[in-house]
C-alpha positions in Angstrom: 0.0 0.0 0.0 2.8 2.4 0.9 4.6 1.7 -2.4 1.4 2.1 -4.4 0.9 5.5 -2.8 4.4 6.6 -3.8 4.0 5.5 -7.4 2.3 8.8 -8.5 5.0 10.8 -6.8 7.8 8.8 -8.4 6.1 9.1 -11.9 5.7 12.9 -11.4 9.3 13.3 -10.4 10.5 11.4 -13.4 8.3 13.1 -15.9 9.9 15.7 -18.1 9.5 19.2 -16.9 7.2 21.2 -19.1 8.9 23.9 -21.1 7.8 27.4 -20.1 6.8 30.0 -22.7 9.9 32.0 -21.7 12.2 29.0 -22.3 10.5 28.5 -25.7 11.0 32.2 -26.5 14.7 31.9 -25.5 15.2 28.9 -27.7 13.6 30.8 -30.6 16.2 33.5 -30.1 19.1 31.0 -29.7 18.1 29.4 -33.0 19.0 32.7 -34.7 22.5 32.9 -33.2 25.2 33.7 -35.7 22.8 35.1 -38.3 21.9 38.6 -39.5 18.5 39.7 -41.0 17.3 42.8 -42.8 14.4 44.8 -41.4 12.3 47.8 -41.8 10.4 50.4 -39.8 6.7 49.4 -39.9 5.2 51.9 -37.4 3.9 55.3 -38.7 4.9 57.5 -35.7 6.0 60.9 -37.1 8.9 60.9 -34.6 10.5 58.2 -36.7 10.1 59.6 -40.2 13.8 60.0 -40.7 14.2 56.2 -40.2 11.7 55.2 -42.8 14.3 54.8 -45.6 17.2 53.7 -43.4 18.6 50.2 -43.9 18.2 48.1 -40.7 20.0 44.9 -39.8 19.8 42.8 -36.6 22.7 40.6 -35.9 22.3 37.8 -33.4 26.0 38.0 -32.5 26.5 36.0 -29.3 24.4 33.5 -27.4 25.1 31.7 -24.1 22.8 29.9 -21.7 22.2 33.2 -19.8 22.7 36.0 -22.3 21.9 36.8 -26.0 23.4 39.9 -27.6 21.7 41.4 -30.7 23.3 44.4 -32.3 20.8 46.6 -34.1 22.2 48.6 -37.0 20.4 51.5 -38.6 22.2 52.8 -41.7 25.8 53.6 -40.7 24.9 53.8 -37.0 26.1 50.7 -35.1 25.6 52.0 -31.6 22.7 49.9 -30.4 22.7 46.4 -28.9 19.7 44.5 -27.4 20.9 42.4 -24.5 18.6 39.6 -23.4 19.3 37.7 -20.2 17.7 35.3 -17.8 16.7 36.3 -14.3 15.6 34.3 -11.4 12.0 35.0 -12.3 11.9 35.5 -16.0 13.7 37.4 -18.8 15.3 40.8 -19.0 15.9 43.2 -22.0 18.5 45.9 -21.8 19.5 48.4 -24.4 23.2 49.1 -24.6 24.3 52.3 -26.5 27.9 52.9 -27.4 29.6 55.8 -29.1 31.7 55.2 -32.3 34.9 55.1 -30.2 33.4 52.2 -28.2 32.7 53.9 -24.9 29.2 53.6 -23.5 26.7 56.4 -23.7 25.3 58.0 -20.5 21.8 56.8 -21.6 22.5 53.0 -21.8 21.6 49.8 -20.0 17.9 50.8 -19.8 15.1 48.3 -20.2 13.0 46.0 -18.0 12.0 42.5 -16.9 9.1 40.4 -17.9 6.3 40.4 -15.3 4.3 37.4 -16.7 5.0 34.2 -18.6 4.2 35.8 -22.0 4.1 33.3 -24.8 6.6 31.3 -26.8 6.5 34.0 -29.5 5.9 37.2 -27.6 7.5 38.8 -24.4 6.9 42.2 -22.9 9.4 44.2 -20.8 8.0 47.1 -18.8 10.4 49.8 -17.8 12.4 49.0 -14.6 13.2 51.2 -11.6 16.9 51.7 -12.7 15.7 52.9 -16.1 13.1 55.2 -14.7 15.7 56.8 -12.4 18.1 57.2 -15.3 15.4 58.7 -17.6 14.4 61.2 -14.9 18.0 62.2 -14.3 18.6 62.7 -18.0 15.4 64.7 -18.6 13.7 61.9 -20.5 10.5 62.0 -18.5 8.4 60.7 -21.4 10.2 57.4 -21.2 9.2 56.4 -17.7 6.2 54.4 -18.9 8.0 52.5 -21.7 7.1 49.0 -22.5 9.2 47.1 -24.9 7.9 44.0 -26.7 9.7 41.4 -28.8 8.1 38.8 -31.1 10.0 35.9 -32.6 8.6 33.2 -34.9 9.9 31.1 -37.8 9.4 34.0 -40.2 9.5 37.2 -38.2 11.4 39.0 -35.4 9.7 42.2 -34.3 10.9 44.8 -31.7 8.7 47.5 -30.5 8.5 50.4 -28.0 5.1 51.6 -26.7 4.1 54.3 -24.3 1.3 57.0 -24.4 1.5 58.9 -27.7 4.4 56.7 -28.9 4.7 53.5 -30.9 7.9 52.3 -32.6 8.0 49.0 -34.4 10.6 47.3 -36.6 10.2 43.9 -38.3 12.9 41.6 -39.6 12.4 38.8 -42.2 13.8 35.6 -40.7 13.3 33.7 -43.9 16.4 35.3 -45.5 19.7 35.8 -43.7 21.9 38.6 -44.9 25.6 39.3 -44.7 26.6 40.5 -41.3 27.2 44.3 -40.9 30.3 45.8 -39.4 31.0 45.1 -35.8 28.9 47.2 -33.4 30.5 50.1 -31.7 
């Protein structure tokens, strides 16, 4: 009787752990490692009109079990890198901005952590406390309600920024890899 009562516990302990939506999302990003893809601005915010005809390339440059770095090139500007990492409770997205000489900009390392499970194809990153404090210090008060979202599927990678009166979205075609751009700054 005792052994029969333990059988469900033993079976549960030996069953494979279900893969979380965040782990699936992470695997989707890792599948892109070492590849570069062309993209374009798809949002119509007047703030971004100068970017409408700029060439855009994302380069999934490095991947480890805990960090994925994706430089985001806009025309001849190679200053931006999206940095994804795992936390104890989910995923984190940070934005690293460097100057052409390689030193980090004073407005860098901003972003946020997931607050829910999201889905295998979509994760949202509301602005974190560190970023809010930096935005306020730098006079970027409009950014304190930022929410970044990233989608990844077999065909598409999309990055967006949303806040009141602001929507920025770029999409990349994952069905066709392109030559890698120059190294990020």
